[in-house]
N, C-alpha and C positions, 0 to 999 in steps of 0.2 A: 762228277765233273773233273775234267783233266786238269792237272797242275802243271804249269809251265815253269821250268827252272830258269832263273835269271841271275846274272852277275852284275855287280856294280863296283867300280874301281875308284877309290879316293886316292889320287896320286899327289904327293907333296914334293916340293923342292924348296929348300930354304924357308920353311914355314909358310909356303904359299900353296894353295890348292889349284891343281890343273882343272880348268873348266873350259868349255867351248860352246859355240853356237853353230848350228848347221847353216852354212852359207845359203843353201837352197831352200831352207825351211826355218827362217828366223822365228817364226811363230811358235816353234817348239821350245824356245827359251834357252837359258843357260843350263848346261848339263855336264855330267861326268861321264866317262866312258862306261857303257853298259850294254847289255844285250841278252839274247836268249842262248841257253845251253842247247846245242844240237843233240839229236838222238845219238846215243853211243859215244858222246863226248864227255870227258870229265869236267867238273866244274872249274878246276884250275886251268885246263887247256882252253876252255871257253873264255876265261878271264883274260888270258894273254892274247888270244885271238881277237877279242873285241877291242882291247886296248890298241893293238896294232892296226886294226881296221879303222878305228875312229880317230886315232891320234898320230899314227906312224911310229910310235914308240915300241921298240922291240923288247922282248923279255930280258935280254942280257943288259939292258939299260935301266933295269928296275931291281929293287930289293923289296921282297915281300916283308912287310913289317909285321902284320898280323891279320888273321881273319877276325873281323869285328863282330859279325852277327849273321845268323840265318833266321829268317822269319817268313811267315805266310802273310800274303797281302791279297786283297780282292780288288782287282782292277775293274771298277764298275763300268767305266766307259767302253771296255772291251768285253765285259761279262766273263772275265777269266780270273782264275786263282793262280797266283804266282808264289813260288818259293824263291825268295831273294837271298843271295849270298853276297855279303858286303865285305870288301877287303880294303886294307890300307897298304899302299905301296909307296916307296920313295924312289924318285928319279935320281940316279947316281951318276949321270953324265952332265956336262955343261950344256945347258939348253940355249937355243937361240932366244933373243929378246921377244920374238913373236914368230909364229909360223902359220902357214896356211897348208891344209891337208886336203887333197882332192881324193874322194873315194875311187877305188879302182874298179 
């Protein structure tokens, strides 16, 4: 069975965790930036790409605090095995009180 590599980003600012909901898919619930590592892409490159795609936050606006964990997970609803890489990052710029991001 193929293993899909995934990244998850826990981004904090002033002891608050960045979370979001998809405007077009609210049924997905509250989430953190996350996604799939593409073939021939490093885990760290995928981490920053997914953060930018889902939040608009760029790498230079973040400080990597630490790699928290890597673990295997079976996504039963998709019948897939995932290797999940979890990171903690800190937002180092002054954020807007709230923002709306539209996927490109």
